[in-house]
C-alpha positions as CSV (number, residue, x, y, z in Angstrom):
1,X,-48.1,-14.0,28.3
2,X,-49.2,-15.8,25.1
3,X,-52.3,-17.9,24.4
4,X,-50.7,-21.1,26.0
5,X,-50.1,-19.3,29.3
6,X,-46.4,-19.2,28.8
7,X,-44.6,-16.2,30.2
8,X,-41.4,-14.9,28.4
9,X,-38.8,-13.3,30.7
10,X,-35.3,-12.2,30.1
11,X,-32.3,-13.3,32.2
12,X,-32.3,-9.9,34.0
13,X,-36.0,-10.3,34.9
14,X,-35.4,-13.9,36.1
15,X,-32.6,-12.7,38.3
16,X,-34.9,-10.0,39.8
17,X,-37.6,-12.6,40.4
18,X,-35.3,-14.8,42.4
19,X,-33.9,-12.0,44.6
20,X,-37.3,-10.3,45.1
21,X,-38.8,-13.7,46.0
22,X,-36.2,-14.0,48.8
23,X,-37.3,-10.5,50.0
24,X,-41.0,-11.6,50.1
25,X,-40.0,-14.7,52.0
26,X,-38.1,-12.5,54.5
27,X,-34.8,-14.2,53.8
28,X,-33.3,-11.0,52.4
29,X,-33.8,-7.3,53.3
30,X,-34.8,-4.7,50.7
31,X,-31.5,-2.9,51.2
32,X,-29.5,-6.0,50.5
33,X,-31.7,-6.7,47.4
34,X,-31.1,-3.2,46.2
35,X,-27.4,-3.6,46.6
36,X,-27.4,-6.9,44.6
37,X,-29.6,-5.6,41.8
38,X,-27.9,-2.2,41.6
39,X,-31.2,-0.3,42.3
40,X,-32.4,2.0,44.9
41,X,-34.4,0.8,47.9
42,X,-37.4,2.8,46.7
43,X,-37.3,0.9,43.3
44,X,-37.1,-2.4,45.1
45,X,-40.2,-1.5,47.1
46,X,-42.1,-0.8,43.9
47,X,-41.0,-4.1,42.3
48,X,-41.9,-6.1,45.4
49,X,-45.4,-4.4,45.4
50,X,-45.9,-5.4,41.7
51,X,-44.7,-8.9,42.4
52,X,-47.2,-9.2,45.3
53,X,-50.2,-7.9,43.3
54,X,-49.6,-9.3,39.7
55,X,-47.1,-12.1,40.3
56,X,-44.3,-12.9,37.9
57,X,-46.0,-10.9,35.1
58,X,-45.5,-7.8,37.2
59,X,-41.8,-8.0,36.6
60,X,-42.0,-8.3,32.8
61,X,-41.2,-5.1,30.9
62,X,-44.3,-3.4,29.5
63,X,-42.3,-2.4,26.4
64,X,-41.9,-5.9,25.3
65,X,-43.9,-6.6,22.1
66,X,-44.6,-2.9,21.5
67,X,-42.9,-0.8,18.8
68,X,-40.3,1.6,19.8
69,X,-41.3,5.3,20.3
70,X,-38.4,6.2,18.0
71,X,-39.4,3.8,15.2
72,X,-39.6,5.5,11.8
73,X,-42.9,5.3,9.9
74,X,-43.4,2.4,7.6
75,X,-44.2,4.8,4.8
76,X,-40.8,6.4,5.1
77,X,-39.2,2.9,4.9
78,X,-41.1,2.0,1.8
79,X,-40.3,5.3,0.0
80,X,-36.6,5.0,0.8
81,X,-36.4,1.4,-0.4
82,X,-38.3,2.3,-3.6
83,X,-36.0,5.2,-4.4
84,X,-32.9,3.0,-3.7
85,X,-34.3,0.3,-6.1
86,X,-35.5,2.6,-8.8
87,X,-33.1,5.6,-9.0
88,X,-30.1,4.6,-6.8
89,X,-29.8,1.0,-7.9
90,X,-26.3,1.5,-9.2
91,X,-24.9,2.6,-5.9
92,X,-23.4,-0.3,-4.0
93,X,-22.5,1.8,-1.0
94,X,-25.1,2.2,1.7
95,X,-23.3,5.3,2.9
96,X,-23.5,7.0,-0.5
97,X,-27.1,5.9,-0.9
98,X,-28.1,7.6,2.4
99,X,-26.3,10.8,1.3
100,X,-28.1,10.9,-2.1
101,X,-31.5,10.2,-0.4
102,X,-30.9,13.3,1.7
103,X,-29.4,15.5,-1.1
104,X,-31.7,14.7,-4.0
105,X,-34.9,13.5,-2.4
106,X,-35.1,15.0,1.0
107,X,-35.3,11.6,2.7
108,X,-33.3,11.7,5.9
109,X,-32.3,8.3,7.1
110,X,-29.2,7.2,9.1
111,X,-26.7,5.0,7.4
112,X,-27.2,2.1,9.8
113,X,-31.0,2.2,9.5
114,X,-30.8,2.3,5.7
115,X,-28.3,-0.6,5.7
116,X,-30.6,-2.7,7.9
117,X,-33.6,-1.9,5.6
118,X,-31.6,-2.8,2.5
119,X,-30.4,-6.1,4.1
120,X,-34.0,-7.1,5.1
121,X,-35.2,-6.3,1.6
122,X,-32.2,-8.3,0.2
123,X,-31.1,-5.2,-1.8
124,X,-27.7,-5.2,-0.2
125,X,-25.6,-8.1,1.0
126,X,-23.3,-7.5,4.0
127,X,-19.7,-8.5,3.7
128,X,-20.1,-11.3,6.2
129,X,-22.7,-13.0,4.0
130,X,-20.9,-12.6,0.7
131,X,-19.3,-15.5,-1.0
132,X,-15.5,-15.3,-0.5
133,X,-13.3,-15.4,-3.5
134,X,-11.8,-18.9,-4.0
135,X,-8.1,-19.0,-4.6
136,X,-7.3,-22.5,-5.6
137,X,-3.7,-23.7,-5.4
138,X,-1.6,-24.2,-8.5
139,X,1.2,-26.7,-9.1
140,X,4.8,-25.5,-8.9
141,X,6.7,-24.9,-12.0
142,X,8.7,-28.0,-12.9
143,X,12.1,-26.4,-13.7
144,X,14.5,-24.4,-11.6
145,X,14.7,-20.9,-13.0
146,X,11.5,-21.1,-15.0
147,X,9.6,-18.6,-12.8
148,X,11.0,-16.3,-10.2
149,X,8.6,-14.5,-7.9
150,X,9.8,-11.0,-6.8
151,X,8.4,-8.6,-4.3
152,X,9.4,-6.0,-1.7
153,X,8.7,-6.3,2.0
154,X,8.6,-3.1,4.1
155,X,9.3,-4.1,7.7
156,X,11.2,-3.2,10.9
157,X,14.1,-5.5,9.9
158,X,16.6,-3.9,12.4
159,X,13.9,-3.4,15.1
160,X,14.8,-0.2,17.0
161,X,18.5,-0.3,16.0
162,X,18.0,1.4,12.6
163,X,15.2,3.0,10.6
164,X,12.6,1.0,8.8
165,X,13.6,-0.3,5.4
166,X,12.5,-2.6,2.6
167,X,13.8,-6.1,1.6
168,X,13.7,-7.1,-2.0
169,X,13.0,-10.9,-2.2
170,X,13.5,-13.2,-5.2
171,X,12.0,-16.7,-4.8
172,X,12.2,-19.6,-7.2
173,X,8.7,-21.0,-7.8
174,X,9.8,-24.6,-8.4
175,X,12.0,-25.0,-5.4
176,X,11.0,-22.2,-2.9
177,X,14.7,-21.2,-2.7
178,X,15.8,-17.7,-2.0
179,X,17.6,-16.5,-5.1
180,X,18.4,-12.9,-4.1
181,X,17.9,-10.7,-1.1
182,X,18.7,-7.0,-1.0
183,X,18.0,-4.4,1.7
184,X,17.1,-1.0,0.3
185,X,15.5,2.2,1.6
186,X,12.4,1.7,-0.6
187,X,11.1,-0.1,-3.7
188,X,12.5,1.8,-6.7
189,X,13.5,1.0,-10.2
190,X,17.2,1.6,-9.5
191,X,17.1,-0.8,-6.5
192,X,15.4,-3.5,-8.6
193,X,18.0,-2.8,-11.3
194,X,20.8,-3.5,-8.8
195,X,19.1,-6.6,-7.3
196,X,18.4,-8.0,-10.8
197,X,22.0,-7.4,-11.9
198,X,23.3,-9.3,-8.9
199,X,20.9,-12.1,-9.6
200,X,21.9,-12.4,-13.3
201,X,25.6,-12.4,-12.4
202,X,25.1,-15.2,-9.9
203,X,22.5,-17.4,-11.6
204,X,22.0,-16.3,-15.2
205,X,18.8,-15.2,-17.0
206,X,15.5,-16.9,-15.8
207,X,12.6,-17.5,-18.2
208,X,10.2,-15.0,-16.5
209,X,9.8,-12.9,-13.4
210,X,6.4,-12.9,-11.5
211,X,5.6,-9.7,-9.6
212,X,2.7,-7.6,-8.4
213,X,1.2,-4.6,-10.3
214,X,3.4,-1.9,-8.8
215,X,4.4,1.0,-11.0
216,X,7.9,-0.4,-11.2
217,X,6.7,-3.4,-13.2
218,X,3.5,-2.2,-14.9
219,X,2.5,1.1,-16.5
220,X,-0.4,2.5,-14.4
221,X,-1.7,4.8,-17.1
222,X,-4.2,2.8,-19.1
223,X,-3.9,4.9,-22.3
224,X,-0.1,4.6,-22.3
225,X,-0.3,0.9,-21.6
226,X,-2.7,0.3,-24.5
227,X,-0.4,2.1,-26.8
228,X,2.5,-0.3,-26.0
229,X,4.1,1.7,-23.2
230,X,6.4,-0.2,-20.8
231,X,8.2,0.7,-17.6
232,X,12.0,1.2,-17.4
233,X,12.3,-2.2,-15.6
234,X,10.1,-3.9,-18.3
235,X,12.3,-2.3,-21.1
236,X,15.5,-3.6,-19.5
237,X,14.1,-7.1,-19.1
238,X,12.9,-7.0,-22.8
239,X,16.4,-6.2,-23.9
240,X,17.7,-9.2,-21.9
241,X,14.9,-11.5,-23.4
242,X,13.3,-12.0,-20.0
243,X,9.5,-11.8,-19.6
244,X,7.7,-10.2,-16.7
245,X,4.3,-11.4,-15.6
246,X,2.1,-9.4,-13.1
247,X,-0.1,-11.3,-10.7
248,X,-3.8,-10.5,-10.5
249,X,-3.9,-11.1,-6.7
250,X,-1.4,-11.4,-3.8
251,X,-2.5,-15.0,-3.4
252,X,-1.2,-15.8,-6.9
253,X,2.4,-15.2,-5.8
254,X,2.0,-17.0,-2.6
255,X,5.5,-18.4,-2.5
256,X,7.1,-15.0,-2.0
257,X,4.3,-13.8,0.2
258,X,4.8,-16.8,2.6
259,X,8.6,-16.2,2.4
260,X,8.0,-12.7,3.8
261,X,6.4,-14.2,7.0
262,X,9.4,-16.6,7.5
263,X,11.9,-13.8,6.9
264,X,10.1,-11.4,9.3
265,X,10.6,-14.1,12.0
266,X,14.0,-15.7,11.3
267,X,15.9,-13.0,9.5
268,X,15.1,-10.3,12.1
269,X,16.4,-12.6,14.8
270,X,19.5,-13.5,12.8
271,X,20.3,-9.8,12.3
272,X,19.8,-9.2,16.0
273,X,22.1,-12.0,17.0
274,X,24.8,-10.9,14.5
275,X,24.5,-7.3,15.9
276,X,23.8,-5.9,12.4
277,X,22.2,-2.4,12.4
278,X,22.7,-1.0,8.9
279,X,21.7,-1.8,5.3
280,X,25.3,-2.2,4.2
281,X,26.2,-4.7,6.9
282,X,22.9,-6.6,6.3
283,X,23.6,-6.9,2.5
284,X,27.0,-8.4,3.4
285,X,25.4,-10.9,5.7
286,X,22.6,-11.9,3.3
287,X,24.5,-14.6,1.3
288,X,25.2,-16.6,4.5
289,X,21.6,-16.5,5.5
290,X,20.4,-17.5,2.0
291,X,22.6,-20.7,2.1
292,X,21.2,-21.7,5.5
293,X,17.6,-20.9,4.5
294,X,17.8,-22.9,1.3
295,X,19.3,-25.9,3.0
296,X,16.4,-25.9,5.5
297,X,13.4,-24.9,3.4
298,X,14.4,-25.5,-0.3
299,X,13.0,-28.5,-2.1
300,X,14.1,-30.4,-5.2
301,X,12.4,-29.5,-8.5
302,X,10.3,-32.0,-10.4
303,X,12.7,-31.7,-13.4
304,X,16.5,-31.7,-13.3
305,X,16.6,-29.1,-16.1
306,X,18.0,-25.7,-15.2
307,X,16.0,-23.1,-17.2
308,X,18.6,-20.3,-16.5
309,X,20.4,-19.0,-19.6
310,X,23.9,-17.4,-19.5
311,X,24.2,-13.7,-20.0
312,X,25.7,-13.1,-23.5
313,X,28.9,-11.2,-24.0
314,X,27.1,-8.5,-26.0
315,X,24.6,-7.9,-23.2
316,X,26.2,-5.1,-21.1
317,X,24.3,-5.2,-17.8
318,X,25.5,-1.8,-16.8
319,X,24.2,-0.3,-20.0
320,X,20.9,-2.2,-20.0
321,X,20.0,-1.9,-16.3
322,X,19.9,1.8,-16.1
323,X,17.3,4.6,-16.6
324,X,17.0,5.4,-20.3
325,X,14.9,8.2,-21.9
326,X,14.9,9.8,-25.3
327,X,15.4,13.5,-25.5
328,X,15.5,16.0,-28.4
329,X,18.7,17.9,-29.0
330,X,17.9,21.6,-29.5
331,X,19.4,24.0,-32.0
332,X,21.7,25.3,-29.2
333,X,22.9,21.7,-28.6
334,X,21.2,21.5,-25.2
335,X,19.3,18.5,-23.7
336,X,16.9,18.8,-20.8
337,X,16.5,15.9,-18.4
338,X,15.2,15.6,-14.8
339,X,15.2,19.3,-14.2
340,X,18.8,19.7,-15.4
341,X,20.2,21.2,-18.6
342,X,23.2,19.6,-20.4
343,X,25.3,21.4,-23.0
344,X,26.7,19.2,-25.8
345,X,30.2,20.4,-26.8
346,X,30.0,21.8,-30.4
347,X,32.0,20.0,-33.0
348,X,31.8,18.7,-36.5
349,X,30.0,15.5,-35.4
350,X,27.7,17.1,-32.8
351,X,26.6,20.0,-34.9
352,X,24.9,17.6,-37.3
353,X,22.7,16.2,-34.4
354,X,20.7,19.4,-33.9
355,X,17.0,18.5,-34.0
356,X,17.6,14.8,-33.6
357,X,16.9,12.6,-30.6
358,X,19.5,11.2,-28.3
359,X,19.2,8.7,-25.4
360,X,19.9,9.8,-21.9
361,X,21.4,7.1,-19.6
362,X,21.2,7.6,-15.8
363,X,23.0,5.1,-13.6
364,X,22.5,3.9,-10.0
365,X,25.4,6.1,-8.7
366,X,23.9,9.3,-10.4
367,X,26.1,9.4,-13.5
368,X,24.5,10.6,-16.6
369,X,25.5,9.8,-20.2
370,X,24.2,11.2,-23.5
371,X,24.3,8.6,-26.3
372,X,23.5,8.8,-30.0
373,X,23.5,5.5,-32.0
374,X,25.6,3.9,-29.3
375,X,28.4,6.5,-29.0
376,X,28.8,8.9,-26.1
377,X,28.4,12.6,-26.6
378,X,30.7,15.0,-24.8
379,X,28.7,17.5,-22.6
380,X,28.8,19.7,-19.6
381,X,26.2,20.4,-16.9
382,X,24.8,23.9,-17.2
383,X,22.9,24.0,-13.9
384,X,22.6,21.7,-10.9
385,X,20.3,18.8,-11.4
386,X,17.8,17.9,-8.6
387,X,16.4,14.4,-8.5
388,X,13.2,15.3,-6.6
389,X,11.4,18.4,-7.7
390,X,8.1,20.0,-6.7
391,X,5.2,18.4,-8.3
392,X,7.0,15.1,-8.9
393,X,4.8,12.0,-9.0
394,X,6.0,9.6,-6.3
395,X,4.6,6.2,-5.6
396,X,3.2,5.5,-2.1
397,X,5.9,2.9,-1.4
398,X,8.7,5.4,-2.0
399,X,7.2,8.4,-0.2
400,X,9.2,7.9,3.0
401,X,12.5,7.7,1.1
402,X,11.7,10.6,-1.1
403,X,10.8,12.8,1.9
404,X,14.2,11.8,3.5
405,X,16.0,12.9,0.3
406,X,14.1,16.2,0.3
407,X,15.0,16.9,3.9
408,X,18.7,16.1,3.3
409,X,18.7,18.4,0.3
410,X,17.0,21.2,2.2
411,X,19.5,21.0,5.0
412,X,22.4,21.0,2.5
413,X,21.1,24.1,0.7
414,X,20.4,25.9,4.0
415,X,24.0,25.2,5.1
416,X,25.4,26.4,1.8
417,X,23.3,29.6,2.1
418,X,24.8,30.3,5.6
419,X,28.4,29.6,4.5
420,X,28.3,31.1,1.0
421,X,27.3,34.8,1.0
422,X,26.6,34.7,-2.8
423,X,24.0,32.0,-2.3
424,X,22.5,33.9,0.7
425,X,22.4,37.1,-1.3
426,X,20.6,35.4,-4.2
427,X,18.0,34.1,-1.8
428,X,17.5,37.6,-0.4
429,X,17.2,39.0,-3.8
430,X,14.5,36.5,-4.7
431,X,12.5,37.4,-1.6
432,X,12.8,41.2,-2.5
433,X,11.6,40.5,-6.0
434,X,8.6,38.6,-4.8
435,X,7.8,41.5,-2.4
436,X,8.1,44.1,-5.1
437,X,5.8,42.1,-7.4
438,X,3.2,41.8,-4.7
439,X,3.4,45.6,-3.9
440,X,3.0,46.4,-7.6
441,X,0.0,44.1,-7.8
442,X,-1.6,45.8,-4.8
443,X,-0.9,49.3,-6.3
444,X,-2.5,48.5,-9.7
445,X,-5.6,47.0,-8.1
């Protein structure tokens, strides 16, 4: 009760007051009141006695207005905040600050308590109170083919009829029209090569492509990027005189992001109605869907000019849209690439190339070519080449597809080992060699 004679009660206490008042008026028994309040009859007797002696104030909790018995000392709070401000001011994480207080200064405070102290002292601003980043809309490009937004969407496109896969989406910024759709197992450079090649054959060369910052489009190593390094996809577009721009945020390429939502609704249902349950069948069905989609959702550009340029006759898309790496030719006329070794056939022309660098071309179907100054070099494969090796760096988006490839290769090698005794014997010999080396190491120690 304050100085004005006002009594503060909670909703729970007001409910108790009403029910216990009926008990004192003999309109309700103590057993009935105990059942309604969820208390024992003995506790109801105590509450009725306090209500009779002290009135309404007898039902008010005695802990109200008093500090908790578990409240930490004020000196501890001041010391923790002083340490956070002076020595841990660079730590924006309250969790890390609590850990460093315990490790370096012996101040043991829970993360939630420290967060509440930092918020009250205005040292740390909770996420709910932070100013959200403003993403203002921008105008569409005026010309058709001036800017093409590209992105991959991983989704259950076939629902439970087939495994999860990815859809590569090309959207024109000026008209919101779908320019290219291709179902693939995962986002990879070769898949973007094939989708881009189909786009160029149908529409021509756009001015620029607008993508996210995935490793397919942008070199992730800052040192390599600063020294002018480009990705395989960026190299191919540069040879075709097409620029690629990486968006800073997902909101910047909102056309293709919103197209994902529409496709996840409409395209999934269209595939279900058509009874399509494979990537090959879906890619055959895609052109029909693109025409109906563009007729419904496409819009006219502000300018009638088409910014697409035709592919020149000297631009061989198969040669450009492939994986290319430079390799040094050894004195033995061998070239190492992707875990495999290639033997260049000796001859008057090839013997002169020892110590020089040739370019290795790898195509979508797995073919490999060695080229020097535009001409193909004859070669033979010395040992089997494996696409996925131990220790290979794999992007997160491609992890599922890479694991599936590894499992398929493991099953194939296990079957070959069971059928071919020579392979099985080589495997046993490797196991024996490892055991002999281990026994020798134990004996010497």
